[in-house]
C-alpha positions as CSV (number, residue, x, y, z in Angstrom):
1,X,-13.2,6.8,58.8
2,X,-14.4,9.0,61.6
3,X,-17.8,8.6,63.3
4,X,-18.8,12.0,61.9
5,X,-18.2,10.9,58.3
6,X,-20.0,7.6,58.9
7,X,-23.1,9.5,60.2
8,X,-22.9,12.0,57.4
9,X,-22.5,9.3,54.8
10,X,-25.5,7.4,56.2
11,X,-27.7,10.5,56.2
12,X,-26.7,11.3,52.6
13,X,-27.1,7.8,51.3
14,X,-30.6,8.1,52.6
15,X,-30.9,11.0,50.2
16,X,-31.8,13.7,52.6
17,X,-32.8,16.6,50.5
18,X,-33.6,20.2,51.5
19,X,-36.2,22.0,49.5
20,X,-36.1,25.7,48.9
21,X,-39.3,26.0,50.9
22,X,-37.6,24.6,54.1
23,X,-37.6,27.0,56.9
24,X,-34.5,29.1,57.3
25,X,-33.6,27.5,60.7
26,X,-34.0,24.0,59.2
27,X,-31.9,25.1,56.2
28,X,-29.2,26.3,58.5
29,X,-29.2,23.0,60.4
30,X,-29.1,21.0,57.2
31,X,-26.1,23.0,56.0
32,X,-24.3,22.3,59.2
33,X,-24.9,25.7,60.8
34,X,-26.5,25.2,64.2
35,X,-27.7,27.4,67.0
36,X,-28.3,30.4,64.8
37,X,-31.4,32.0,63.5
38,X,-31.5,35.2,61.5
39,X,-34.3,37.5,60.6
40,X,-32.3,39.3,57.9
41,X,-34.2,38.7,54.7
42,X,-31.1,39.0,52.6
43,X,-29.5,36.1,54.4
44,X,-32.6,34.0,54.2
45,X,-32.9,34.8,50.5
46,X,-29.2,34.0,50.0
47,X,-29.7,30.6,51.7
48,X,-32.7,29.9,49.4
49,X,-30.5,30.7,46.4
50,X,-27.7,28.5,47.6
51,X,-30.1,25.6,48.3
52,X,-31.9,25.9,44.9
53,X,-28.8,26.7,42.8
54,X,-25.6,25.6,44.5
55,X,-23.6,26.0,41.3
56,X,-23.7,29.8,41.7
57,X,-20.6,31.7,42.9
58,X,-20.5,34.1,45.9
59,X,-20.7,37.0,43.5
60,X,-23.8,35.5,41.7
61,X,-25.5,34.9,45.1
62,X,-24.7,38.5,46.2
63,X,-26.2,39.9,43.0
64,X,-29.4,37.9,43.6
65,X,-29.8,39.5,47.1
66,X,-28.7,43.0,46.0
67,X,-25.5,43.1,48.0
68,X,-21.8,43.3,47.2
69,X,-19.9,40.0,47.6
70,X,-17.9,41.6,50.4
71,X,-21.0,42.7,52.3
72,X,-22.7,39.3,51.8
73,X,-19.6,37.6,53.2
74,X,-19.5,40.0,56.2
75,X,-23.2,39.4,56.9
76,X,-22.8,35.6,56.8
77,X,-19.8,35.8,59.2
78,X,-21.5,38.2,61.6
79,X,-25.0,36.5,61.6
80,X,-24.1,32.9,61.1
81,X,-20.5,32.6,62.0
82,X,-19.5,30.9,58.8
83,X,-18.2,32.0,55.4
84,X,-20.7,32.0,52.6
85,X,-18.2,30.2,50.3
86,X,-18.1,27.4,52.9
87,X,-21.8,27.0,52.8
88,X,-21.8,26.9,49.0
89,X,-19.1,24.3,48.9
90,X,-20.9,22.2,51.5
91,X,-24.1,22.3,49.5
92,X,-22.3,21.4,46.3
93,X,-20.6,18.4,47.9
94,X,-23.8,17.3,49.6
95,X,-25.6,17.3,46.3
96,X,-22.7,15.5,44.7
97,X,-22.9,12.8,47.4
98,X,-26.6,12.4,46.6
99,X,-25.9,12.0,42.9
100,X,-23.1,9.5,43.6
101,X,-25.4,7.4,45.7
102,X,-27.9,7.1,42.8
103,X,-25.2,6.0,40.4
104,X,-26.9,7.5,37.3
105,X,-24.2,10.0,36.2
106,X,-20.4,9.6,35.8
107,X,-18.2,11.3,38.3
108,X,-17.2,13.9,35.7
109,X,-20.8,14.7,34.9
110,X,-21.5,15.0,38.6
111,X,-18.6,17.4,39.1
112,X,-19.8,19.6,36.3
113,X,-23.4,19.5,37.5
114,X,-22.6,20.7,41.0
115,X,-20.5,23.6,39.7
116,X,-16.9,22.3,39.4
117,X,-15.2,23.2,36.1
118,X,-12.4,20.6,36.6
119,X,-12.9,17.0,37.6
120,X,-9.7,17.0,39.6
121,X,-10.8,20.0,41.7
122,X,-14.0,18.2,42.5
123,X,-12.2,15.0,43.5
124,X,-9.9,16.9,45.9
125,X,-12.7,18.8,47.5
126,X,-14.8,15.7,47.9
127,X,-11.9,13.8,49.5
128,X,-11.3,16.6,51.9
129,X,-15.0,16.7,52.9
130,X,-15.8,12.9,53.0
131,X,-12.3,11.4,53.6
132,X,-12.7,9.2,50.6
133,X,-12.7,9.5,46.9
134,X,-16.0,9.9,45.0
135,X,-15.5,6.4,43.4
136,X,-15.1,4.8,46.8
137,X,-18.1,6.7,48.2
138,X,-20.2,5.5,45.3
139,X,-19.1,1.9,45.8
140,X,-19.8,2.1,49.5
141,X,-23.2,3.7,48.8
142,X,-24.2,0.9,46.5
143,X,-23.1,-1.6,49.2
144,X,-25.4,0.1,51.7
145,X,-28.2,0.2,49.1
146,X,-27.9,-3.5,48.3
147,X,-27.9,-4.4,52.0
148,X,-31.2,-2.4,52.5
149,X,-32.7,-4.1,49.4
150,X,-31.7,-7.5,50.7
151,X,-33.1,-6.7,54.1
152,X,-36.4,-5.6,52.7
153,X,-36.6,-8.7,50.4
154,X,-36.0,-10.9,53.5
155,X,-38.7,-9.1,55.4
156,X,-41.1,-9.4,52.5
157,X,-40.5,-13.1,52.1
158,X,-40.9,-13.8,55.9
């Protein structure tokens, strides 16, 4: 596994969350968009919508900010240098990683809750993003969690 994926996994196992009230520049950084700041309220609102409801499609996000899907895509590309669909997918998969780390839902339930209609589509997208299957990610996340619990128990008993 690459260093990037290890760092990303560690950050997400720590359940880093982004609230809708997070500043636009922090939202951009959390979504993997760096070095860009926008003042366009439509893009800021679109980022808020994506953060709070990542299951929405590009069309649904565009309607929320009163733009056509094509215009929203153009604005994202011009202002932020990324495709809006890439931001939505990244947010969905980040949320899925958080849910996998908690272990409370099945993989199928997680796939559905983050906006994938088909379990197999979710598994393929997750593998492309994290270079491991959701089941492996979950097992590794639990391993990290157990190590942290053991460490804190050892410190408490010292």
